[in-house]
N, C-alpha and C positions, 0 to 999 in steps of 0.2 A: 731700489728695488719696489720697497715698500710705496714709496709714493707714485712709480708709476702703477703700480698696481690699484693704487687709488683713485687714478686720473682716470684708469683704463672703466675701473666700476661705476665714477663718475660719469664719462662718456657713454656706459652703457643706460643706464637714467637717464641721462638726457635723451639718447635716444628715443629709448621706452616713453618717456612723454610725448616726444614730437608725435610719434605714431599711434598713441594711444586712442587720439579722438578717430582717426580712421576707421580705427582696428574696431573701437565699439560701434561706427555707422556699419560695418562691415558683421559683424556679428548683428545686426537690429537689422538689418536689409535682406542679409543674404543668409548667410551661415543657421541664423534663428527658422525662419520660413522653410528652410529645406528642410531641416532637420523636426521641426512641426508637421510637415507635409510627411514626411516617410512614419511619424510616429501613428497620424491619424488612419496610417492606409494598412493597417492592422485591427483598426476596431471597425465597427457598424457603429456610427456616431451622429449624431444630429448637432454635434457641437455645445450642446449645451447638458442635458443630463442623461443621456443615452449613451455608453462606451461599454461594449458588448465586445470583448476580444473575439478577433476570427483566424488571428495570425494569417497564414498566408494564402488564404481562400480567394479573397480580392484578385490577385496577382492570379493565380491559375485561372481563374472565370475571364478574366480579362481576355488572357493568352489564348485562352478555349473558343471564345467570344466570336465565333464570324463577322460578326459588325465591327466588332473593333479592330479585327485584322485587315478587314476591308478599309477602313478608315484609316490605319497604317498605310497598306498599300497606296491609296489614293493619297494621302502625304506626301508618300517618296515620289512619286511619280510628277506630282507639283511642285516639290523640292528641283529635282531633276530639272525638269522642263525652264522652271524659273531661275535656277542658276546658269543652263546654259543661254537662255536669253541674255541675261545680264552679261554674263562672260564675253556673248558674239559680240554686242551692239557697245558695251564699254571698253572693249578691247579696241574696237575699228574707229570707235568715237576717238576714244584719246591717241590713236596713231594720225588722225586727221588733224586734233588741238596740236600733236603735236609737231606738225610741219611750219613753216610759213607763209601761214593765210592771213586774209587782211580781216581786222575785227577780231581774232583769235582770244583777247580777253574777254569781248563781248559776249563770244560765243560760251566761252566756259562758264561764266554765270550765266546765263539762259539754261544752259543742259546739265547744270548741278539743281537746279530749281525744285524737279520733283522729287528729290530726295529732303527737301527744307520742306514740305508738304506734308502736315500731320495726314495720319493714315485715315482717318476719315474725311477729312478733305477729298482726299484720292478717290474713295469708293464714292464717295458722292459725285464727283465729277464723272467717272465711268459709268454710272448709273445713269445718270443725264445723257451720255455719248450713246449706251445702248438702247435707251428708251424705245418702245417701238414705234409710240405714237409720233414724239417730237423729238426724237433723237439725232443726234449731230451725224452719227454712222449712216443710219436706213434715208438720211435725207442726201448725205451725200452719194449713196448708192444710185439712189433711185433718179439722182441728177446726171447722174453717168451711164442710166440704163441698162445697170448690172443688175435690180433686181424688179421684180413685177409687183410686189406687195410688201409692206412692211415685216421686219424678221424681228420674232419676239429674244432676243439672242439671252437675256439672264432666263428666259422659261421653257428654254430647249436643252434638254439635258446633254446632247450631242455639244452643244454649242454653247454651253455656259460653264463650261469647265474651262476652253480654249479663251473665253472673254477674260474668266477671273486671271489665268495666267500672263495674259498679255498687259491688265490691270497692273498687277504686280512685276512686270519685267518694267514696265514705264515707273513704276514708284522706286528699283532697285538698282537699276543700270548707273546711277551715276556714285554711289560709292567703289564700283569695279573700274568706272571711267579714272576715278582720281587716282587711286591704289597704281594703276596702268600708265595712265600720265608720269605720276612720280617715280615709277621703274623706270621709265623710259628715258626719264632726263638725270637718273643714275647711272646709264649705262654710257661709259668713256668714248671720246668722238674719236680717239686714235683704233678704235676696233673698226669702227667704220670703214675709216682709212686703209687700215690693213685690210680688210677686207676686197675692198675697191682695187686695192692695188695686185690684190692675187689674182682679178678678174671676174670678183662678186658680181652681180647683179641685185636688181633691188628684192626678187625673190630668194635667192640665195642667200643677199647679206638676213634678210628678216629671216631665213631656219637657221641660220649657223651663229648669227650676232644677237639679233633681237629675240628671239625665242628663249635662248638659253638664258639672255640675262634678266629676263621676267618671269622665270620658270621660280622662282622664292616667292616672287611678288602673286602670281597665279594661282599659287597652290594656295597660298593663305586668304586668297578672294574667293575663292573655290569652296574651301573649308567653313570659312565663318559665315561666308553665304549661305549655305548648306543649311547648318547651325540654324542659322537665323529665318529662314523659308521655313523648316521643319516644323517648328514651333510654332508659325505663324497664326492667327486670328482675327483679327481686325477686319482687313479688306475682305477676303473671303464671307465673313460673318454679315458685315453690312451688306456687301452686294447678292448675296443669297441664301444666307442662315443655314447655307449644307445644301441647299435643293437645286435644282427639280429633283424629286427621286434620290436624295443623297448622292446626286454624280458630284458634288463640290464639298461633301463631310470630310474635312482633314480632321485628323485628329485631335485638335487644340478644342473643333466644335463639338465634338464627342462627348470630350471630358466637359465642358462647360454644360451641355444639355445632362450630364450625370449627376452633375455637382448643383447646379442651381435651378434645376428643372424636375428632374426627380428625388432630389435633395439627400443623394447617397454619396455623402461626401468620402465614407473609407475606400468604397470602389473607385471614384475618380481621383484620390489623390494615389493610390494603386496605380491605377492608367498614367499618372502624371509619373509616379516615379519609373515606371518603364521608358516613358519618352526622354526623362531626365537619361537614361542610361544607354539609350541610343544616342543622342548629342554627346555624351560622355566616351561613348566609344568613336564616332566621329572626330571629337577631339585628341584622342590619343592617335587617333590615322595620324591626325595632322602634324602631331608633336613628332612624331617619326618619320613622315617624309620632309619635315623640314630639316630633323636633325641627321636623315641619311646623305640628304643633299647639301648640307654646311661641310660633313664629312667628304 
C-alpha cells in the first residue's frame, strides 16, 4: 500500500510537471490580464503615478450613461444579425456541400477562405467594394441600371450599419459552415433510411432527422458566435470607426475611445468588466442548454 501511495504521489507530481508550462502560460495571458483589468476598474488611474480609489463609481457611471447603454444596444443588434446571417448562410452551404456535387472539395476550400483572411484584410476589401467613387458594388449596380448616382454606403447612417453587418457575415459564415458540415456527417445514415421507409420526404426528413441531429452543433455555433461578435472590434473600427453619427459604435469601440482617446483607463476597465459579465452570462446559458440537451 505504501508503494502504491508512493507511485500515486509520483504520478501526481509528474502530471503537475507536464501541465505546469501551459498553466503558467494561462496565468500570464488570461488570468493576470483579467485580474488586473478588474483591479484598475476600481481606480482613477493613468497606469503610472495616479491611483485614486473610486470603488464602484465607474460601474455605476457606465450603467447610467445613455451613450454606453446605446452602444450595448447597437452591439446586441449587431451580434444578433451577424449570428443569424452566419447561421443561415453557413447551414445552407453546409447542406449543399454535404450532397454529392461535382468539385465538392474545391468548393469547400474556396468557401472556407473568408475565415482564413485576417480581419484587417476583410475590412480593407469591403471598404474598397463600398467605395462611392471606384467601388465594385456601385459599379455593378450602375451597370444593371439599378442606381443613377454613386451611393456612399459607409457615409450614410442608414446604410453603414447594414454594410458592416454584411461584411462580418462574409467573414464569419465559414466557421458555422464547418461545424454544421461536421454535424451532418455525424448523423447516422440509417436514420434517413428509416424515415424514408416511413414515407418521410425531403422536408420531413430535414425537420425530424437533420434538425434534431444538428441541435447540439447549432447551439454551440450560436453561443460561440454570439460571444465572438459581441466583443468584435477590428472590422467595424477599420470600416467606419463607429460612425457615421455613432450608427456603428459597438461597445468595443466605446471602450477603446474611453481608454486610448480620453485616457480614462479605470472607466474603460469597468466597461470591459461589464462586457465580460455579459459574455459570461451567455456562456452560462450555453452550458445549461447543452446540459439539458444531453439529459
